[in-house]
LOROKOL-387064 format. One record per residue (C-alpha): x, z, y; residue in three letters. Coordinates in steps of 0.5 Angstrom, whole numbers, plus 2048, in hexadecimal, padded with zeros to 3 digits. Layout:
X,Z,Y,ALA
...
This chain:
7DB,7E4,7D9,UNK
7E2,7E4,7D8,UNK
7E6,7E5,7DF,UNK
7ED,7E2,7E0,UNK
7F0,7E5,7E7,UNK
7F6,7E1,7EA,UNK
7F9,7E2,7F1,UNK
7F8,7DB,7F4,UNK
7F1,7D8,7F6,UNK
7F5,7D1,7F5,UNK
7F7,7D3,7EE,UNK
7F0,7D6,7EC,UNK
7ED,7CF,7EE,UNK
7F2,7CB,7E9,UNK
7F1,7D0,7E3,UNK
7EA,7D0,7E4,UNK
7E9,7C9,7E4,UNK
7EE,7C9,7DD,UNK
7EA,7CE,7DA,UNK
7E3,7CB,7DC,UNK
7DF,7D1,7DC,UNK
7E1,7D5,7D6,UNK
7E4,7DA,7DB,UNK
7E2,7DC,7E2,UNK
7E9,7DC,7E6,UNK
7EA,7DF,7EC,UNK
7EF,7E1,7F1,UNK
7F2,7E7,7F4,UNK
7F5,7E4,7FA,UNK
7FC,7E7,7F9,UNK
7FD,7EE,7F8,UNK
7F7,7F3,7F9,UNK
7FB,7F9,7FA,UNK
802,7FA,7FE,UNK
806,800,801,UNK
803,801,808,UNK
805,7FE,80E,UNK
805,804,813,UNK
809,809,80F,UNK
80F,809,809,UNK
80A,80A,804,UNK
80F,80D,7FF,UNK
80F,814,7FD,UNK
816,815,7FC,UNK
815,81D,7FA,UNK
811,81B,7F4,UNK
816,816,7F1,UNK
815,810,7F6,UNK
80D,80F,7F4,UNK
80A,809,7F8,UNK
804,80A,7FC,UNK
800,804,7FB,UNK
7FA,802,7FF,UNK
7F5,7FD,7FF,UNK
7F6,7F9,806,UNK
7F0,7F9,80A,UNK
7EF,7F1,80A,UNK
7EF,7F2,802,UNK
7EA,7F7,802,UNK
7E4,7F1,801,UNK
7E8,7ED,7FC,UNK
7EA,7F4,7F8,UNK
7E2,7F6,7F8,UNK
7E1,7EF,7F5,UNK
7E6,7EF,7F0,UNK
7E3,7F6,7EE,UNK
7DC,7F3,7ED,UNK
7DE,7ED,7E9,UNK
7E2,7F2,7E5,UNK
7DC,7F6,7E3,UNK
7D8,7F0,7E1,UNK
7DD,7ED,7DD,UNK
7DE,7EE,7D5,UNK
7E5,7EC,7D5,UNK
7EA,7EC,7DB,UNK
7F1,7E8,7DB,UNK
7F7,7E8,7E0,UNK
7FA,7E1,7E1,UNK
7FF,7E3,7E7,UNK
805,7E0,7E7,UNK
80A,7E2,7E2,UNK
80F,7E5,7E6,UNK
810,7EC,7E9,UNK
80C,7EB,7EF,UNK
806,7E8,7EA,UNK
807,7EE,7E5,UNK
806,7F3,7EB,UNK
800,7EF,7EE,UNK
7FD,7F0,7E7,UNK
7FF,7F7,7E6,UNK
7FB,7F9,7ED,UNK
7F5,7F5,7EB,UNK
7F5,7F9,7E4,UNK
7F5,7FF,7E9,UNK
7EF,7FD,7ED,UNK
7EB,7FB,7E7,UNK
7ED,801,7E3,UNK
7F1,7FE,7DD,UNK
7F7,801,7DA,UNK
7FD,7FC,7DA,UNK
7FD,7FD,7D2,UNK
7F6,7FA,7D2,UNK
7F7,7F5,7D7,UNK
7F6,7ED,7D4,UNK
7FC,7EA,7D8,UNK
7FD,7E3,7D7,UNK
803,7DF,7D9,UNK
804,7D8,7DA,UNK
80A,7D4,7DD,UNK
806,7CE,7DF,UNK
7FE,7CD,7E1,UNK
7FC,7C8,7DB,UNK
7F7,7C8,7D6,UNK
7FC,7C9,7D0,UNK
800,7CF,7D4,UNK
7F9,7D2,7D6,UNK
7F6,7D2,7CF,UNK
7FC,7D4,7CC,UNK
7FD,7DA,7D1,UNK
7F6,7DC,7D0,UNK
7F6,7DC,7C8,UNK
7FD,7E1,7C9,UNK
7FB,7E6,7CE,UNK
800,7EC,7CF,UNK
800,7F3,7D2,UNK
803,7F4,7D9,UNK
80B,7F4,7D9,UNK
80C,7FB,7DD,UNK
813,7F9,7DD,UNK
812,7F3,7E2,UNK
80D,7F7,7E6,UNK
812,7FD,7E7,UNK
818,7F8,7E9,UNK
813,7F5,7EE,UNK
811,7FC,7F0,UNK
819,7FE,7F1,UNK
81A,7F8,7F5,UNK
814,7FA,7FA,UNK
816,801,7FA,UNK
81E,800,7FC,UNK
81C,7FB,801,UNK
817,7FF,804,UNK
81C,805,804,UNK
821,801,807,UNK
81D,7FE,80C,UNK
819,804,80F,UNK
81F,808,80F,UNK
824,804,812,UNK
820,800,817,UNK
81F,806,81B,UNK
826,807,81B,UNK
827,800,81F,UNK
821,802,823,UNK
825,808,826,UNK
82C,806,826,UNK
82B,7FE,828,UNK
824,7FC,82A,UNK
81D,7FC,828,UNK
81A,7F7,824,UNK
820,7F6,81F,UNK
820,7F6,818,UNK
824,7F7,812,UNK
823,7F6,80B,UNK
827,7F7,804,UNK
827,7F0,803,UNK
826,7ED,80A,UNK
82C,7F1,80D,UNK
831,7EE,807,UNK
82E,7E7,808,UNK
82F,7E8,810,UNK
836,7EA,80F,UNK
838,7E3,80B,UNK
835,7DF,811,UNK
839,7E4,816,UNK
83F,7E3,812,UNK
83F,7DC,812,UNK
83E,7DB,819,UNK
844,7DF,81B,UNK
848,7DB,816,UNK
845,7D5,81A,UNK
847,7D8,821,UNK
84E,7DA,81F,UNK
84F,7D3,81C,UNK
855,7D0,81F,UNK
855,7C8,81E,UNK
85C,7C5,81B,UNK
85E,7BE,81C,UNK
860,7BA,816,UNK
861,7B2,815,UNK
85F,7AD,80F,UNK
862,7A6,80E,UNK
85E,7A0,80B,UNK
861,79A,809,UNK
85D,793,808,UNK
861,790,802,UNK
860,789,800,UNK
860,786,7F8,UNK
85F,77E,7F8,UNK
85B,77F,7FF,UNK
857,784,7FC,UNK
857,78A,801,UNK
856,792,7FF,UNK
859,798,802,UNK
85D,79E,800,UNK
85E,7A5,803,UNK
865,7A8,804,UNK
866,7AD,7FE,UNK
86D,7AF,7FD,UNK
873,7B0,801,UNK
87A,7B0,7FD,UNK
876,7B2,7F7,UNK
872,7B7,7F9,UNK
86B,7B7,7FA,UNK
869,7B8,801,UNK
864,7BD,803,UNK
85F,7BC,808,UNK
862,7BF,80E,UNK
869,7BD,80C,UNK
869,7B8,812,UNK
868,7BC,818,UNK
869,7B7,81E,UNK
86A,7B0,820,UNK
871,7B1,820,UNK
871,7B2,819,UNK
86D,7AC,817,UNK
870,7A7,81C,UNK
877,7A9,818,UNK
873,7A7,811,UNK
870,7A1,814,UNK
877,79F,816,UNK
87A,7A0,80F,UNK
874,79C,80B,UNK
873,797,810,UNK
878,792,80D,UNK
878,795,806,UNK
877,792,7FF,UNK
870,794,7FD,UNK
871,794,7F5,UNK
86C,796,7F0,UNK
86F,79C,7EC,UNK
86A,79E,7E8,UNK
862,79C,7E6,UNK
85E,7A0,7E2,UNK
857,79F,7E0,UNK
852,7A3,7DD,UNK
84B,7A4,7DB,UNK
847,7AA,7DE,UNK
840,7AD,7DD,UNK
83C,7B1,7E2,UNK
837,7B5,7DF,UNK
830,7B7,7E1,UNK
82F,7BE,7E5,UNK
82A,7C3,7E2,UNK
823,7C3,7E3,UNK
821,7C7,7E9,UNK
821,7CF,7E9,UNK
81E,7D2,7F0,UNK
825,7D3,7F3,UNK
827,7CB,7F1,UNK
820,7C9,7F4,UNK
821,7CC,7FA,UNK
828,7CA,7FB,UNK
827,7C2,7F9,UNK
820,7C2,7FD,UNK
824,7C4,803,UNK
829,7BF,803,UNK
825,7B9,801,UNK
81F,7BB,804,UNK
820,7BF,80A,UNK
81C,7C5,807,UNK
81D,7CC,809,UNK
81D,7D1,803,UNK
816,7D3,805,UNK
813,7CD,806,UNK
816,7CB,7FF,UNK
812,7D1,7FC,UNK
80C,7CF,7FF,UNK
80B,7C8,7FD,UNK
80E,7CA,7F6,UNK
808,7CF,7F5,UNK
803,7CA,7F7,UNK
806,7C5,7F2,UNK
805,7CB,7ED,UNK
7FF,7CE,7EE,UNK
7FB,7C7,7EE,UNK
7FA,7C1,7F2,UNK
7F3,7BD,7F1,UNK
7F4,7B6,7EE,UNK
7EF,7B1,7ED,UNK
7EC,7B1,7E6,UNK
7F0,7B7,7E4,UNK
7ED,7BD,7E9,UNK
7F2,7C2,7EB,UNK
7F9,7C2,7E7,UNK
7FF,7C6,7E7,UNK
804,7C0,7E9,UNK
80B,7C5,7E7,UNK
80D,7CB,7E3,UNK
80E,7D1,7E6,UNK
812,7D1,7EC,UNK
816,7D8,7EC,UNK
81B,7D7,7E6,UNK
822,7D8,7E5,UNK
822,7D4,7DF,UNK
824,7CD,7DD,UNK
821,7CD,7D7,UNK
81C,7C7,7D5,UNK
817,7C8,7CF,UNK
818,7C3,7C9,UNK
811,7C0,7CB,UNK
813,7BE,7D2,UNK
81A,7BB,7D0,UNK
816,7B7,7CA,UNK
812,7B5,7CF,UNK
817,7B3,7D4,UNK
81B,7AF,7CE,UNK
815,7AB,7CD,UNK
814,7A9,7D4,UNK
81B,7A7,7D5,UNK
81B,7A3,7CF,UNK
815,79F,7D1,UNK
816,79F,7D8,UNK
81E,79E,7D9,UNK
820,79C,7D2,UNK
823,7A0,7CC,UNK
82A,79F,7CF,UNK
828,7A4,7D4,UNK
825,7A9,7D0,UNK
829,7AF,7CC,UNK
829,7B0,7C5,UNK
828,7B7,7C5,UNK
825,7BC,7CB,UNK
82A,7BE,7D0,UNK
82B,7C5,7D1,UNK
82D,7C9,7D7,UNK
831,7CF,7D8,UNK
82D,7D4,7DC,UNK
832,7D8,7E1,UNK
82D,7DE,7E3,UNK
82E,7E4,7DF,UNK
827,7E6,7E1,UNK
824,7DF,7DF,UNK
81E,7E0,7D9,UNK
820,7DA,7D4,UNK
818,7DA,7D2,UNK
817,7D7,7D9,UNK
818,7D0,7DB,UNK
81C,7CC,7E0,UNK
817,7C9,7E6,UNK
814,7C3,7E3,UNK
80E,7BE,7E3,UNK
809,7C0,7DF,UNK
808,7B9,7DC,UNK
80E,7B4,7DC,UNK
808,7AF,7DC,UNK
806,7B1,7E3,UNK
80B,7AD,7E7,UNK
80C,7AE,7EE,UNK
80A,7A7,7F0,UNK
803,7A8,7EC,UNK
801,7AE,7F0,UNK
804,7AD,7F7,UNK
7FD,7AC,7FA,UNK
7FA,7B3,7F8,UNK
800,7B6,7FB,UNK
802,7B7,802,UNK
809,7B4,804,UNK
80D,7BB,803,UNK
80A,7BD,7FD,UNK
80B,7B6,7FA,UNK
812,7B6,7FC,UNK
814,7BD,7F9,UNK
810,7BA,7F2,UNK
814,7B4,7F2,UNK
81A,7B8,7F2,UNK
818,7BD,7ED,UNK
816,7B7,7E8,UNK
81C,7B3,7E9,UNK
821,7B9,7E8,UNK
81D,7BC,7E2,UNK
81D,7B5,7DF,UNK
824,7B3,7E1,UNK
826,7B9,7DD,UNK
825,7B6,7D7,UNK
828,7AF,7D8,UNK
82E,7AC,7D6,UNK
834,7AD,7DA,UNK
837,7A8,7DF,UNK
83D,7A5,7DE,UNK
842,7A2,7E3,UNK
849,79E,7E2,UNK
84E,7A2,7E6,UNK
855,79E,7E9,UNK
85A,7A2,7EC,UNK
860,79E,7EF,UNK
866,7A1,7F1,UNK
86A,79C,7F6,UNK
872,79E,7F8,UNK
874,79C,7FF,UNK
87B,79F,800,UNK
87B,7A6,800,UNK
874,7A6,800,UNK
86E,7A5,7FB,UNK
867,7A3,7FD,UNK
861,7A4,7F8,UNK
85B,79F,7F8,UNK
855,7A1,7F3,UNK
84F,79C,7F0,UNK
849,79F,7EE,UNK
844,79A,7EA,UNK
83D,79D,7E7,UNK
83D,79A,7E0,UNK
836,79D,7DE,UNK
831,7A1,7E3,UNK
82E,7A6,7DD,UNK
82B,7AC,7E1,UNK
82C,7A9,7E8,UNK
827,7A3,7E6,UNK
822,7A9,7E7,UNK
825,7AE,7EC,UNK
828,7A9,7F0,UNK
82F,7A9,7F3,UNK
832,7A6,7F9,UNK
838,7A4,7F5,UNK
83C,79E,7F8,UNK
841,79A,7F3,UNK
848,799,7F6,UNK
84B,793,7F3,UNK
852,791,7F3,UNK
855,78B,7F2,UNK
858,789,7EB,UNK
85F,78D,7EB,UNK
865,78F,7E6,UNK
86A,793,7E6,UNK
871,790,7EA,UNK
86C,78C,7EE,UNK
86F,78B,7F5,UNK
86A,78B,7FB,UNK
86A,789,802,UNK
869,78E,807,UNK
863,78B,80C,UNK
863,791,811,UNK
864,799,811,UNK
85F,79D,815,UNK
860,7A5,817,UNK
85A,7A9,818,UNK
85B,7B0,81C,UNK
856,7B6,819,UNK
855,7BD,81B,UNK
853,7C2,816,UNK
84C,7C4,816,UNK
849,7CB,816,UNK
845,7CE,811,UNK
83E,7CC,811,UNK
838,7D1,813,UNK
834,7D2,80E,UNK
82E,7CE,80C,UNK
828,7D0,808,UNK
82B,7CC,802,UNK
832,7D0,803,UNK
82F,7D6,805,UNK
82B,7D6,7FE,UNK
831,7D5,7FA,UNK
835,7DA,7FE,UNK
830,7DF,7FC,UNK
830,7DD,7F5,UNK
838,7DD,7F4,UNK
838,7E4,7F7,UNK
832,7E7,7F3,UNK
82E,7E9,7F9,UNK
826,7E9,7F8,UNK
823,7E4,7F2,UNK
821,7DD,7F3,UNK
81A,7DF,7F4,UNK
81C,7E3,7FA,UNK
821,7DE,7FD,UNK
81C,7DB,802,UNK
819,7E1,804,UNK
81F,7E4,806,UNK
822,7DE,80A,UNK
81B,7DE,80D,UNK
81C,7E5,80F,UNK
822,7E5,813,UNK
81F,7DF,817,UNK
819,7E2,818,UNK
81C,7E9,81A,UNK
820,7E5,820,UNK
827,7E6,81D,UNK
828,7DE,81C,UNK
826,7D8,81F,UNK
827,7D1,81C,UNK
82C,7CC,820,UNK
82B,7C5,821,UNK
82C,7C3,81A,UNK
827,7C9,817,UNK
82D,7CD,815,UNK
82D,7D5,816,UNK
830,7D7,81D,UNK
830,7DF,81E,UNK
82E,7E2,824,UNK
832,7E7,828,UNK
82E,7EC,826,UNK
830,7EA,81F,UNK
837,7EC,820,UNK
836,7F3,823,UNK
831,7F5,81D,UNK
835,7F2,818,UNK
83C,7F5,81A,UNK
838,7FC,81B,UNK
836,7FC,814,UNK
83C,7F9,811,UNK
840,7FF,814,UNK
83B,805,813,UNK
836,802,80D,UNK
83B,7FE,809,UNK
837,7FF,802,UNK
831,7FC,806,UNK
835,7F5,807,UNK
83A,7F5,802,UNK
839,7EF,7FD,UNK
83B,7F2,7F7,UNK
837,7F9,7F8,UNK
831,7F4,7FA,UNK
832,7F0,7F3,UNK
833,7F6,7EF,UNK
82C,7F9,7F1,UNK
829,7F2,7EF,UNK
82C,7F3,7E8,UNK
829,7FA,7E8,UNK
823,7F7,7EA,UNK
824,7F2,7E4,UNK
825,7F7,7DF,UNK
81F,7FB,7E1,UNK
81B,7F4,7E0,UNK
81E,7F4,7D9,UNK
81D,7FB,7D7,UNK
824,7FD,7D8,UNK
823,802,7DD,UNK
81E,807,7E1,UNK
81C,805,7E8,UNK
81C,80C,7EB,UNK
824,80E,7E9,UNK
826,807,7EC,UNK
822,808,7F3,UNK
825,80F,7F3,UNK
82C,80D,7F2,UNK
82B,809,7F8,UNK
827,80D,7FD,UNK
82A,814,7FC,UNK
831,812,7FF,UNK
82E,80C,804,UNK
82A,812,807,UNK
82F,817,807,UNK
834,812,80B,UNK
82E,810,810,UNK
82D,817,812,UNK
834,817,813,UNK
834,811,817,UNK
82F,813,81C,UNK
833,818,81E,UNK
83A,814,81E,UNK
838,80E,821,UNK
836,80E,829,UNK
832,808,82C,UNK
837,808,832,UNK
83D,807,82C,UNK
839,801,829,UNK
83A,7FD,830,UNK
841,7FE,832,UNK
841,7F9,838,UNK
842,7FC,83F,UNK
840,7F8,845,UNK
842,7F8,84D,UNK
83B,7F7,84F,UNK
837,7FD,853,UNK
82F,7FD,852,UNK
82C,7FA,858,UNK
827,7FF,858,UNK
82A,806,858,UNK
832,804,858,UNK
834,807,851,UNK
838,803,84D,UNK
835,7FD,849,UNK
836,7FD,841,UNK
835,7F8,83C,UNK
82F,7FA,837,UNK
82C,7F6,831,UNK
825,7F4,830,UNK
823,7F0,82A,UNK
824,7E9,82E,UNK
82B,7EB,830,UNK
82F,7EF,835,UNK
82D,7F0,83C,UNK
82F,7F5,842,UNK
82B,7FC,843,UNK
82C,801,848,UNK
831,807,845,UNK
82C,80C,849,UNK
826,80A,844,UNK
821,80D,843,UNK
821,810,84A,UNK
822,808,84C,UNK
820,803,848,UNK
823,7FD,84B,UNK
825,7F7,847,UNK
827,7F0,848,UNK
82A,7EA,843,UNK
831,7EB,841,UNK
835,7E7,847,UNK
830,7E9,84C,UNK
829,7E5,84E,UNK
82D,7E4,855,UNK
833,7E0,852,UNK
833,7D9,854,UNK
834,7D6,84E,UNK
82F,7DA,84A,UNK
829,7D8,84F,UNK
829,7D2,853,UNK
824,7CE,858,UNK
821,7C8,855,UNK
81E,7C2,858,UNK
817,7C4,856,UNK
812,7C8,85A,UNK
80D,7CD,856,UNK
806,7C9,855,UNK
803,7D0,856,UNK
805,7D3,85C,UNK
80A,7CE,85F,UNK
810,7D2,85F,UNK
817,7CF,85C,UNK
818,7CF,855,UNK
81E,7D2,852,UNK
822,7D0,84C,UNK
823,7D7,848,UNK
826,7D8,841,UNK
821,7DB,83C,UNK
821,7DD,834,UNK
820,7D6,832,UNK
824,7D3,838,UNK
823,7D0,83F,UNK
81C,7D0,842,UNK
819,7CF,849,UNK
816,7D6,84C,UNK
813,7D7,853,UNK
818,7DA,858,UNK
812,7DE,85B,UNK
812,7E2,854,UNK
80F,7E7,853,UNK
809,7E5,858,UNK
809,7DE,854,UNK
80B,7DE,84D,UNK
80A,7D6,84C,UNK
80F,7D4,847,UNK
811,7CD,845,UNK
815,7CA,83F,UNK
81B,7C6,841,UNK
81B,7BF,83E,UNK
821,7BB,83C,UNK
81F,7B4,83D,UNK
822,7B0,837,UNK
821,7A9,83B,UNK
81D,7A7,836,UNK
816,7A4,838,UNK
810,7A7,834,UNK
80D,7A2,82F,UNK
806,7A5,82F,UNK
804,7A5,836,UNK
80A,7A0,839,UNK
80A,7A3,840,UNK
80D,7AA,83E,UNK
814,7AC,83B,UNK
816,7B0,835,UNK
819,7B6,837,UNK
81C,7BC,834,UNK
817,7C2,833,UNK
817,7C9,82F,UNK
811,7CC,82B,UNK
80F,7D3,82C,UNK
814,7D5,827,UNK
81A,7D2,82B,UNK
81A,7CC,826,UNK
81C,7C5,82A,UNK
818,7BF,829,UNK
817,7B9,82D,UNK
811,7B7,830,UNK
80E,7B3,836,UNK
80F,7B5,83D,UNK
807,7B3,83E,UNK
805,7B9,83A,UNK
7FF,7BB,839,UNK
7FD,7B4,83B,UNK
801,7B1,835,UNK
802,7B5,82F,UNK
808,7B1,82C,UNK
80D,7B5,829,UNK
813,7B5,824,UNK
818,7BB,821,UNK
81E,7B6,821,UNK
821,7B3,827,UNK
820,7AC,829,UNK
826,7A7,82A,UNK
822,7A2,82E,UNK
823,79D,828,UNK
81D,79A,824,UNK
81C,799,81D,UNK
81D,792,81A,UNK
818,793,815,UNK
812,796,818,UNK
814,797,820,UNK
813,79E,820,UNK
819,7A2,824,UNK
81F,7A4,820,UNK
821,7AB,821,UNK
827,7AF,81F,UNK
826,7B4,819,UNK
829,7BB,818,UNK
82F,7B8,814,UNK
831,7B3,81A,UNK
82E,7AD,816,UNK
82A,7A8,81A,UNK
823,7A7,817,UNK
81C,7A4,818,UNK
817,7A9,81B,UNK
811,7A6,817,UNK
811,7AB,811,UNK
80E,7A5,80D,UNK
813,7A0,80E,UNK
81A,7A0,80A,UNK
81E,79D,810,UNK
């Protein structure tokens, strides 16, 4: 019997169907050995030797794999071809007592018949450089997490965490929030002229004054704009210069992990974590009628923009037949891979078959799987189509000492945009010539205000991580998830990352005392070191030692230097209601609160602002449905709620539901009200819950969709859309 071990049961099912009984394909269900959760698991005194254990929940699976291995004539390892996959195979070799140099490791970038058979015919040994790079990352992260988190517990609050990459990422979010908070808007004005040529109207924007190109902020107030209007309202409008040119717009490269996460967030609203989960499902295989389980895309963790000659040939043929030869490039278009660590043998993310068009397999995928596959298919195929061509016209119009500019844009050939789609709208100008005199129809001035920097979204945070060299594409999704799961950030109403109060405190403490941990360049340098280990250019133990020894020395000094009382320097004038001692500001992982300075003798605490503050606790018009007492409006972790005034004897609580004024379309008797999930996320549900389960994630406007009669809602970008996912209204 030939045994093939992979890490995922879905992947095992897909491969088993392709190999048709030639191999017994089993899954390890991920890692079968790991560092212990209850201790550091690193022997620092003996060259940072990791102490791996088999977790209790993995014991049964390991025993099954050992038994399968004993019965097999040959054993192959088909885990993902990256550092994590190589490490899983190495751990499997350990429990099966196979030397790395004797292992039969097969590598493939897509789960197809051709790719699997080629990999099986050309097995290789385990790549211990990749294993060492994975181990080095795991050890570095464990050292920082296990050493630095207790420092935060002692100096700030229990339950906090710090990490080598996590804390640098948090710094990005905190610094952006400070930019938002410090931003001071500036007023500025713009001016548009509605002009006529042979009774055909077009608009031009004020562009120059006294021969100088105007910056956005040059016109600062209404007084200035009125002065300009007075000077141009009676001026002669004459075309001074007219330029026409043809411009091309090239298709973008096929997706890497990073660009897929960014585009899926911008176009589909997916988080980085959600994108990677869906991509993994598409890679590992989906059941299609008549074909069994098939891998639909190539491996989703890649830095490369390359496409194989075989694939580009298939795309060229498809484009020529489906769209016409005028859309197909004569030679494959190549894209330069930006990332230093990218392996050129790998490919970009692409469909495993161009012929498997999104619409043809829509019935076999769930909605989000299909949306992501559609995006991947179109991006990869469009990358090999001809550029789009545009006719661009620029018209400069004099008006006394001022100059207005009009721009025309007409698509001549849609090229790749026919595949990838676009929101391009032609701007058509009337037929114009230099020295033409134009008639002024109207002048319209507009007041504007500069906008603060936007908070990070999944897309922009992934881009920032990539630009700063923090982490690698395969780690972006877990990094972003970590800072949210650890309670440092929340998503605002636009799904962007907003740091909580505790994030500022922890970030500032780390920046001041452990600058190397949150320094972008230092973090990027360590990532380069890990790349060097993966390429066999460096040994892992010296890299860890070079980081750890100064880090540990500094940590010991900071334990002595930093006092908990210094971390929070805010003083209060309040006194303890129990013992009369001064109250001081303290911090928990959920934010600041007031505590008695006589702790531990007195353990009295209360919310910052005081629980008796009339603005913090108000009586509501409702009565407790358990004891009949008045319900109070209180402030909690996720906002305001109703709590019984008889607390702590009665602990009844109820959410405060903000009524949208929209009638429930399901039960017809209730209203749609704002609610919160247990994790604090806002949604909109029927006031008759639990009798009626109607719910929406987006706020309803009260309007009905003209196409399907469903409620219209406002999405995270402020745009109105239909709440029915199947409707395009």
